[in-house]
C-alpha positions in Angstrom: 95.8 79.2 44.5 97.4 76.9 46.2 94.7 76.3 48.3 92.1 76.3 45.0 94.1 73.6 43.7 94.1 71.5 46.8 90.4 71.5 47.0 89.9 70.8 43.0 92.7 67.5 43.6 90.6 66.6 46.7 86.9 66.7 44.9 88.8 65.0 41.5 90.5 62.3 44.3 87.3 61.6 45.7 85.1 60.9 42.5 87.6 58.8 41.0 87.7 57.3 44.2 83.9 56.2 44.7 83.2 55.7 40.8 85.4 53.2 40.2 84.9 51.6 44.0 80.9 51.5 42.4 82.4 49.1 39.6 83.9 46.9 41.5 80.9 47.0 43.8 79.3 45.5 40.3 82.2 43.2 39.3 81.8 41.4 42.9 77.8 41.6 42.9 77.7 40.5 39.5 80.0 37.4 40.3 78.9 36.4 43.2 75.0 36.3 42.3 76.1 34.3 38.9 78.1 31.8 41.0 75.0 31.4 43.1 72.6 31.1 39.9 74.1 29.9 37.3 78.0 28.7 38.4 81.7 29.8 37.5 81.4 29.0 34.3 79.3 32.5 33.5 80.6 34.4 35.8 82.9 36.2 33.4 80.0 37.2 30.7 78.5 38.6 34.1 81.4 40.4 35.2 82.9 41.5 31.7 82.0 45.0 31.4 82.2 46.6 34.9 85.8 44.6 35.2 86.9 46.1 32.0 86.0 49.4 33.0 87.2 49.4 36.7 90.3 47.8 35.8 90.9 49.8 33.1 90.8 52.9 34.8 93.5 52.1 37.2 95.7 53.2 34.2 95.1 56.7 35.6 96.2 55.9 38.6 100.0 55.9 37.3 99.6 59.1 36.3 98.6 60.6 39.3 101.7 59.3 40.7 103.8 60.8 37.6 102.0 64.6 38.2 102.0 64.2 42.2 98.3 64.1 42.4 98.9 61.1 45.3 102.1 59.9 47.5 102.0 56.4 45.7 105.1 55.5 43.9 105.2 54.9 40.3 107.4 52.1 41.0 105.0 49.9 42.7 102.0 51.1 41.2 103.0 50.5 37.6 104.0 46.7 37.9 100.6 45.5 39.7 98.1 47.9 37.2 100.3 46.6 34.4 100.0 42.6 35.8 96.2 43.4 36.4 95.7 44.6 32.5 97.4 41.9 30.9 95.6 39.2 32.5 92.3 41.5 31.9 92.9 42.4 28.1 96.0 40.1 27.1 94.2 36.6 28.3 90.8 37.0 29.7 89.5 39.2 26.7 91.8 37.9 24.1 91.2 34.7 24.7 87.3 33.5 25.2 88.1 29.8 25.9 89.2 30.5 29.2 86.5 32.8 30.5 84.5 29.3 31.8 87.3 28.6 34.0 87.0 28.2 37.6 89.9 30.5 39.0 88.2 33.2 36.9 86.0 33.3 39.7 88.3 33.2 42.3 90.0 35.8 40.4 87.3 38.6 40.1 86.3 37.9 43.6 89.7 38.6 45.1 90.3 41.6 43.0 87.0 43.1 43.5 86.9 42.6 47.4 90.6 43.9 47.5 89.6 47.6 45.5 85.8 47.4 47.0 88.1 48.2 50.3 90.5 50.2 48.9 88.5 52.6 46.9 86.4 53.3 49.5 89.5 53.5 51.9 91.2 56.7 49.7 87.5 57.9 48.5 86.6 58.5 52.2 89.7 59.5 53.2 89.7 62.2 50.4 86.5 63.8 51.0 86.6 63.6 54.7 90.3 63.9 55.6 91.0 60.3 57.1 89.3 56.9 57.5 87.7 55.0 60.4 90.1 52.5 62.1 88.2 49.6 60.6 88.2 50.6 57.5 91.9 51.3 57.7 92.7 47.7 59.4 90.6 46.2 56.5 92.9 48.2 53.7 96.2 47.1 55.2 95.1 43.5 56.5 92.6 41.7 53.8 95.7 41.5 51.5 97.3 38.6 53.3 95.0 36.4 52.3 93.2 38.0 49.3 96.8 39.1 47.5 97.8 35.3 47.5 94.4 34.2 45.8 94.5 36.8 43.1 97.9 36.4 42.4 97.6 32.4 42.5 94.3 32.7 40.1 96.2 35.0 38.0 99.3 32.9 37.5 97.0 29.7 37.1 94.6 31.4 34.0 98.0 32.5 32.2 99.6 28.9 32.4 96.5 27.8 31.4 96.2 29.8 28.5 99.3 29.2 26.5 98.2 26.4 25.0 96.0 28.7 23.5 98.5 31.3 22.5 100.7 29.3 20.8 97.9 27.7 18.5 97.0 31.9 17.5 99.0 34.1 15.8 97.1 37.0 18.0 99.6 39.7 19.0 102.4 37.8 17.7 104.4 39.4 14.3 106.6 36.7 12.2 109.4 37.2 10.0 110.0 38.6 7.2 108.2 42.0 8.0 109.0 45.6 7.1 110.1 46.5 10.3 112.7 43.6 10.4 111.4 42.6 13.8 109.5 39.6 15.6 107.4 39.2 18.1 106.0 36.0 19.7 103.0 36.4 22.2 103.7 33.0 23.5 106.8 33.4 24.5 105.8 36.6 26.1 103.4 34.6 28.1 106.0 32.6 29.4 108.6 35.6 30.5 105.5 36.6 32.1 105.2 34.0 34.5 109.1 34.1 35.0 108.7 38.0 36.4 106.0 36.7 38.4 108.3 34.6 40.5 110.7 37.1 41.7 108.3 39.6 41.6 105.0 39.0 43.7 107.4 38.1 47.1 109.1 41.0 46.5 105.3 43.3 46.3 104.0 41.1 49.3 107.2 42.1 51.1 106.4 45.7 50.1 103.1 45.6 51.2 103.5 44.0 54.5 106.1 47.1 55.2 103.2 49.7 53.8 100.6 47.3 56.7 103.4 48.3 59.7 103.7 51.5 58.9 100.2 52.2 58.0 99.0 50.6 61.4 101.5 51.6 63.8 100.8 55.0 63.0 97.5 54.8 63.4 98.3 53.6 67.0 100.0 56.7 68.2 97.6 58.8 66.7 
């Protein structure tokens, strides 16, 4: 029974990784194509559908960690996925005024290259038991540049969204109401920016540690 469950787990994770890989490949292809043909102002419209689907699918990775399908700690997965969902849905989808911003292009290209490599690495590993050394190196090295460029784009877009958030009541709850509770989405945006300051150096350090461990292990093998 354990053997059957192990096989089913590998089949599911292989399919999951390659399906999401295809979504991110579409994001990258449409972003580069649109940048070349129409300019950065039209990138979001070109990538919106695959971006929303591929990024939202990452919620399953939190569940994978919770139920033990993968060894990735939820403490590392949850903040990274949550911040991306916030930017994807809470900023870009919610405030169309930002969609023509040049940082959208740097954001989706940084994200898509990272995820194309990551999902192909795990898809190959689940399907064949291991991944080639060059793909392992890309998986644990490209973030050195792509993580800072992605984070810079995220922070820049959240900051640029603040005036639009402030001028809108979207997602805000004003008093009085039957719950006797108020929520201001503008201040939530400020809090999000505040979390990025200590949170991302910590995450970068965590990934550096993972890189050292993964590459040193591959050399021993």
